[in-house]
Biotite code that builds the C-alpha atoms (Angstrom):
import biotite.structure as struc

atoms = struc.array([
    struc.Atom([-100.684, -41.780, 16.693], chain_id="A", res_id=1, res_name="MET", atom_name="CA", element="C"),
    struc.Atom([-101.649, -42.571, 19.841], chain_id="A", res_id=2, res_name="GLU", atom_name="CA", element="C"),
    struc.Atom([-100.241, -45.202, 22.089], chain_id="A", res_id=3, res_name="ILE", atom_name="CA", element="C"),
    struc.Atom([-103.510, -45.473, 23.830], chain_id="A", res_id=4, res_name="GLU", atom_name="CA", element="C"),
    struc.Atom([-104.731, -46.933, 20.407], chain_id="A", res_id=5, res_name="GLU", atom_name="CA", element="C"),
    struc.Atom([-102.900, -50.716, 21.064], chain_id="A", res_id=6, res_name="PHE", atom_name="CA", element="C"),
    struc.Atom([-103.883, -53.282, 23.559], chain_id="A", res_id=7, res_name="PRO", atom_name="CA", element="C"),
    struc.Atom([-101.224, -53.094, 26.618], chain_id="A", res_id=8, res_name="SER", atom_name="CA", element="C"),
    struc.Atom([-99.679, -56.939, 25.535], chain_id="A", res_id=9, res_name="HIS", atom_name="CA", element="C"),
    struc.Atom([-98.506, -55.094, 21.810], chain_id="A", res_id=10, res_name="ILE", atom_name="CA", element="C"),
    struc.Atom([-97.620, -52.522, 23.514], chain_id="A", res_id=11, res_name="ILE", atom_name="CA", element="C"),
    struc.Atom([-95.191, -54.707, 26.412], chain_id="A", res_id=12, res_name="GLU", atom_name="CA", element="C"),
    struc.Atom([-93.659, -56.303, 23.056], chain_id="A", res_id=13, res_name="LYS", atom_name="CA", element="C"),
    struc.Atom([-92.980, -52.951, 21.039], chain_id="A", res_id=14, res_name="ILE", atom_name="CA", element="C"),
    struc.Atom([-91.368, -52.433, 24.513], chain_id="A", res_id=15, res_name="LYS", atom_name="CA", element="C"),
    struc.Atom([-89.466, -55.466, 24.479], chain_id="A", res_id=16, res_name="ASN", atom_name="CA", element="C"),
    struc.Atom([-87.543, -55.215, 21.014], chain_id="A", res_id=17, res_name="ILE", atom_name="CA", element="C"),
    struc.Atom([-87.003, -51.693, 21.541], chain_id="A", res_id=18, res_name="TRP", atom_name="CA", element="C"),
    struc.Atom([-85.111, -52.253, 24.535], chain_id="A", res_id=19, res_name="GLU", atom_name="CA", element="C"),
    struc.Atom([-83.533, -55.166, 22.565], chain_id="A", res_id=20, res_name="THR", atom_name="CA", element="C"),
    struc.Atom([-82.620, -52.744, 19.342], chain_id="A", res_id=21, res_name="TRP", atom_name="CA", element="C"),
    struc.Atom([-81.271, -49.774, 22.048], chain_id="A", res_id=22, res_name="ASN", atom_name="CA", element="C"),
    struc.Atom([-79.048, -52.524, 24.074], chain_id="A", res_id=23, res_name="SER", atom_name="CA", element="C"),
    struc.Atom([-75.097, -52.654, 24.316], chain_id="A", res_id=24, res_name="PRO", atom_name="CA", element="C"),
    struc.Atom([-74.010, -54.874, 21.261], chain_id="A", res_id=25, res_name="PRO", atom_name="CA", element="C"),
    struc.Atom([-73.084, -57.458, 23.250], chain_id="A", res_id=26, res_name="ARG", atom_name="CA", element="C"),
    struc.Atom([-75.880, -57.647, 25.896], chain_id="A", res_id=27, res_name="LEU", atom_name="CA", element="C"),
    struc.Atom([-78.336, -57.732, 22.328], chain_id="A", res_id=28, res_name="SER", atom_name="CA", element="C"),
    struc.Atom([-76.374, -60.778, 20.607], chain_id="A", res_id=29, res_name="SER", atom_name="CA", element="C"),
    struc.Atom([-76.401, -62.669, 22.889], chain_id="A", res_id=30, res_name="ASP", atom_name="CA", element="C"),
    struc.Atom([-80.800, -62.276, 23.605], chain_id="A", res_id=31, res_name="SER", atom_name="CA", element="C"),
    struc.Atom([-80.728, -62.766, 19.951], chain_id="A", res_id=32, res_name="LEU", atom_name="CA", element="C"),
    struc.Atom([-78.822, -65.999, 19.957], chain_id="A", res_id=33, res_name="HIS", atom_name="CA", element="C"),
])
């Protein structure tokens, strides 16, 4: 699946979620709470 198929705002949302999941546990806990 090509990234270009997605609208840019959806790409940004996915990137933000991905960064949250890949951040250190204490940082992700702070952002989730």
